[in-house]
Steps between C-alpha positions, in 0.01 A plus 500: 500500500149628565513699177611187313203293624264789427633528146492127434150472645382784280674338204322172548164671552543693176636200309227260615238768442621563147521132416157444652357775282663343196369157594146629554514697177592190302241294685235756402590451133500122532878465471736301717762691696797539264817526708729574206281779367464654845875494570596640161243776548647597838866499397436659161472867408171685470351829381314543830610497863267269691407635845235274655219258415175466696137396464231765504154474650375309196771237537681620190881493491638854473862574406638841598797591280700807409515551121842592365599717201515322165742661252521346153645611165381364168590637154534861609208491744566547873220385729496575874210385719418312820483121487142516634389578140569135416235391755700190580546421131136536400532836321714624212694827477540655153845609378534623142340243269533221756364413842678396818386195694623371833533122506677307778674820617640579155383764253435395139391680184163381369221605265182677611352165607797418728591186304801305626683251279658195663777269389537125531612526864223750584744792489358834389617599151372858508771769489577703808565875524802658665400481866644762740232457766542546875416144603484363853867400493607839365292683762651283774852566369436877495365480854808308618723758333308785665521339845871435454563858388303645794686276746848581370433872456369514856805317634735723299334818627517372857875446467539848350315662789676307774842462340644196329674374813194524725366185666222360277144527627162370390493345155874569466560218745354260243633651178860576602604142595354367175678764290829435680463124453435537127795741471755305704402134463361497147633785285846561654553126540454439127624821334834676548453783749625766260223404257223388737371853556401526133261204530380553858186704412397245236543197724337662803203601284464149359510344847235725655284511187476121475444469875221760502326342202524152653357616832223697333407190302453303822236742631174323408279811482495826307745653409710185534472159344666571165746234389760753381817292538308210349472696176769389256516847340586655838782257579625520140530880522698480825728234350559717190611788724754268664611380155570856384668595828735203462588537134502876449752546782694179442877526528748426224589168666130402513456547126831326431375196693194493274644589158845337523551302825866516605715214625340214304595330170371673190284204396315524833443871455251433220309274739512740795403818311141389420463355852612827659278698263195289587589543868444875465130426446451196725591703809213752470271220379566312826425819697173549316381141534599451865304800629200429279477130587545532876243775550245341267543160664427645844171653385396180323573280803300719741202517263518126429498409868204727569313361198500151654200603710290575192630216286410238761195703614560396858531718809705229672809571289482874570718502816784309331468704179510832687788388723713398203414824321607701805832315512568570132392862543746541789771351277405743223573794731857371519515420127394858416816628669719210396426541129583871516828408669586229247422718199712785639784268600521334159470835324792631707694180427448527122591869502808427711617231259475754219652813657749373757869529420669172412717369782 
C-alpha cells in the first residue's frame, strides 16, 4: 500500500510538472493551453524519449530527452541516424536527391528548402519514406520484452537448480500462481487438453507481454510512459497472431461450419456462409479494438482530469482534479491486468472454437 501511494504521488508530480511545463511553454509563445494537442502528444508516438523538463538559471524551459535511432529507406538509399539531427523539426537530413523533415512526429520527403504541401483539410501531401525507426513505442516494447525474458529465464533457471517440485521462493511465488491460473482457468478451460499444450506458450506469452507493456506505460517517467497498447499497430499485430493460430490449426469440423454449415436448409447455407466467413475477421478485429480503446481511454481520462487545473487556471480546483486523477490511475492498474486477461481469454476461446473436436 505504501508503494502504491508513493507511485501515485510520483505519478501526479510528474504529470502536473509536465503539464505545467507545457502550459508555460504555450504561454511564453502567446498561445492558450491546448488540451487536445497536449493529450495527443502524450499518447502518441515519438522519435525521442522525454526524460524531464526544468527551468535553468535564466528562466528558460529545458527539455532533456533521449534521441532514438531513425532508420529510413527511400529509393535504394538507407539512412540511419539519431533523431537529434532533426533538432525538433527545424533541420533537414539529406537522403539521395531528397531531404527528410520531421513534422508533427512524422517524417516527410521535401526539397532542399523543406517545403511541405498541404491539402484542403491541412493534411500533409508530401510522400513519406519507408520508416523502420526505433520510436518511443518500439523502444518501450523492446524493453518490456527484455524484462519479460529476463524474468522468465531467471525463474526457469531457479526451477532447474532446485528441482521442478521444489517449493517456490522469491519471484517464483508471484509468477507460478499466474502461470497456473492462465494454464488451468484460461487455456485448458477453452481448449481440449490434448491440444492445449500446443498453444500454451503462445497464450502465456501474449498474457505477460500485454501486461508488462500496460504496466510500463503507466510509469510516468523514463523509461516508462509509452502508450504501447494504445497503438493500433501493436494490437493489430497481436490480433493477427490469434487469427493465424485459429485458422491455420482449425479442425475439419470448423472449416465445414464456415464453408458448408451442416444441419440447415440449403437456401440458408448461402446466407450463413458469408456471415461465417465475415466472422473469421470480426473476432480478431474485436480483440484489436478492445485493447486499443480501453488503454487509450485510460490515458486520455487521466490527462484530461489533470488538465483541468491549467484550463481553468485556478489552484482551487487542483485538489479535486488530483484526487480524481489518482482514482482513475488506481483503476488503470487493474485495467492493465484485466485487459491482458481478456485478450488472452478471448484468444483461447477463438482458438478453442477452431481446434476442439465436435461433440
